[in-house]
C-alpha positions as CSV (number, residue, x, y, z in Angstrom):
1,X,-10.3,-59.9,-8.6
2,X,-11.4,-56.8,-6.7
3,X,-12.3,-55.0,-9.9
4,X,-14.6,-57.9,-11.0
5,X,-18.3,-57.1,-10.8
6,X,-20.8,-60.0,-10.8
7,X,-24.5,-59.1,-11.4
8,X,-27.7,-60.3,-13.0
9,X,-28.3,-59.3,-16.6
10,X,-31.1,-57.0,-17.4
11,X,-33.0,-56.4,-20.7
12,X,-30.5,-53.7,-21.6
13,X,-27.6,-56.2,-21.6
14,X,-29.1,-58.8,-24.0
15,X,-27.6,-57.5,-27.3
16,X,-24.2,-57.3,-25.7
17,X,-24.5,-60.8,-24.4
18,X,-25.5,-62.2,-27.8
19,X,-22.5,-60.6,-29.4
20,X,-20.2,-61.8,-26.6
21,X,-21.4,-65.4,-27.0
22,X,-20.3,-65.4,-30.7
23,X,-16.7,-64.8,-29.7
24,X,-16.5,-66.4,-26.2
25,X,-19.0,-69.3,-26.1
26,X,-18.3,-72.7,-27.6
27,X,-21.1,-73.8,-30.0
28,X,-24.5,-72.3,-30.6
29,X,-28.0,-73.0,-29.3
30,X,-31.4,-72.8,-30.8
31,X,-32.1,-70.1,-28.1
32,X,-29.2,-67.9,-29.0
33,X,-31.4,-65.0,-30.3
34,X,-32.9,-61.9,-28.8
35,X,-36.3,-63.5,-28.2
36,X,-34.9,-66.6,-26.5
37,X,-32.7,-64.6,-24.1
38,X,-35.5,-62.1,-23.4
39,X,-37.8,-65.0,-22.4
40,X,-35.1,-66.3,-20.0
41,X,-34.6,-62.9,-18.3
42,X,-38.3,-62.2,-18.1
43,X,-39.1,-65.6,-16.6
44,X,-36.2,-65.9,-14.3
45,X,-34.6,-62.4,-13.8
46,X,-31.6,-63.7,-11.8
47,X,-30.7,-66.6,-14.1
48,X,-28.3,-64.9,-16.5
49,X,-25.3,-63.8,-14.5
50,X,-22.6,-61.5,-15.9
51,X,-19.1,-60.8,-14.9
52,X,-17.7,-57.4,-15.8
53,X,-14.2,-56.1,-15.6
54,X,-13.3,-52.5,-16.5
55,X,-16.8,-51.9,-17.5
56,X,-16.7,-54.6,-20.2
57,X,-18.4,-57.9,-20.3
58,X,-15.8,-60.6,-19.3
59,X,-18.0,-63.7,-18.7
60,X,-21.5,-65.2,-18.4
61,X,-23.3,-68.1,-16.9
62,X,-26.9,-69.1,-17.0
63,X,-28.0,-70.5,-13.6
64,X,-31.5,-71.8,-14.2
65,X,-33.6,-73.3,-11.4
66,X,-36.9,-74.9,-12.2
67,X,-37.9,-75.4,-8.5
68,X,-36.4,-78.9,-8.6
69,X,-33.1,-79.0,-10.5
70,X,-30.2,-76.5,-10.9
71,X,-29.0,-76.2,-14.5
72,X,-25.9,-74.4,-15.7
73,X,-25.5,-73.2,-19.2
74,X,-23.4,-70.8,-21.2
75,X,-20.4,-70.5,-18.9
76,X,-18.3,-68.4,-21.1
77,X,-15.3,-66.2,-20.5
78,X,-13.7,-63.9,-23.1
79,X,-10.7,-65.7,-24.6
80,X,-8.3,-62.9,-23.5
81,X,-9.6,-63.0,-19.9
82,X,-9.4,-66.7,-19.3
83,X,-7.4,-68.2,-16.4
84,X,-8.1,-65.1,-14.2
85,X,-10.7,-66.6,-11.9
86,X,-13.7,-65.1,-13.8
87,X,-15.3,-68.5,-14.5
88,X,-14.8,-69.5,-10.9
89,X,-16.4,-66.3,-9.7
90,X,-19.4,-66.9,-12.0
91,X,-19.8,-70.5,-10.8
92,X,-19.6,-69.3,-7.2
93,X,-22.4,-66.8,-7.8
94,X,-24.5,-69.4,-9.6
95,X,-24.0,-71.9,-6.8
96,X,-24.9,-69.3,-4.2
97,X,-28.1,-68.5,-6.1
98,X,-29.0,-72.2,-6.2
99,X,-28.5,-72.6,-2.5
100,X,-30.7,-69.5,-1.8
101,X,-33.4,-71.0,-3.9
102,X,-33.2,-74.4,-2.2
103,X,-31.3,-76.3,-4.9
104,X,-29.4,-79.4,-4.0
105,X,-27.2,-80.2,-7.0
106,X,-26.0,-78.3,-10.0
107,X,-25.7,-79.9,-13.4
108,X,-23.9,-78.4,-16.4
109,X,-24.4,-78.7,-20.2
110,X,-20.8,-79.2,-21.5
111,X,-20.0,-80.0,-25.1
112,X,-18.3,-83.4,-25.4
113,X,-15.6,-82.0,-27.8
114,X,-14.8,-79.0,-25.5
115,X,-11.8,-80.4,-23.7
116,X,-10.8,-76.9,-22.3
117,X,-14.2,-76.7,-20.6
118,X,-13.9,-80.2,-19.2
119,X,-10.8,-79.1,-17.3
120,X,-12.5,-76.0,-16.0
121,X,-15.6,-77.9,-14.8
122,X,-13.5,-80.6,-13.1
123,X,-11.4,-77.9,-11.4
124,X,-14.7,-76.5,-10.1
125,X,-15.7,-79.8,-8.6
126,X,-18.0,-81.1,-11.3
127,X,-17.7,-84.5,-12.9
128,X,-19.4,-86.1,-15.9
129,X,-22.2,-88.5,-15.2
130,X,-21.8,-91.1,-17.9
131,X,-24.9,-93.1,-17.1
132,X,-27.1,-90.3,-18.6
133,X,-27.5,-89.1,-22.2
134,X,-29.2,-85.9,-23.2
135,X,-32.2,-86.5,-25.6
136,X,-33.6,-83.5,-27.5
137,X,-36.4,-82.7,-29.8
138,X,-36.8,-79.3,-31.5
139,X,-40.2,-77.9,-30.8
140,X,-40.2,-75.4,-33.7
141,X,-38.6,-75.0,-37.1
């Protein structure tokens, strides 16, 4: 793991991240476009965390903090690099960020059908909270 570099994404990384998500992330989001990710990085420059190995993008996580809650999104590791500790390193970096910002508890958006992710999140100490359900409303077409 010594050759793993964890860092915040900058504007120059966004096209690479969007391509990466197409092969490494499960599902898509309404915000999976250049303008959506640009807004994220502009508003919260440390939120999009990257893992690089050998100069190539190996994983991502979004660690958003709104001043009250800590939200985790887009934990994704390249399929050929899974089970190498990259996801764990990304989550550790996200959790450290949250603690620095005063966060108290992290919550993660995890697709119900993504059983592989369920195992990874449980191994990291997270558990589903069945009493809640996510409600959404698109704000634009």
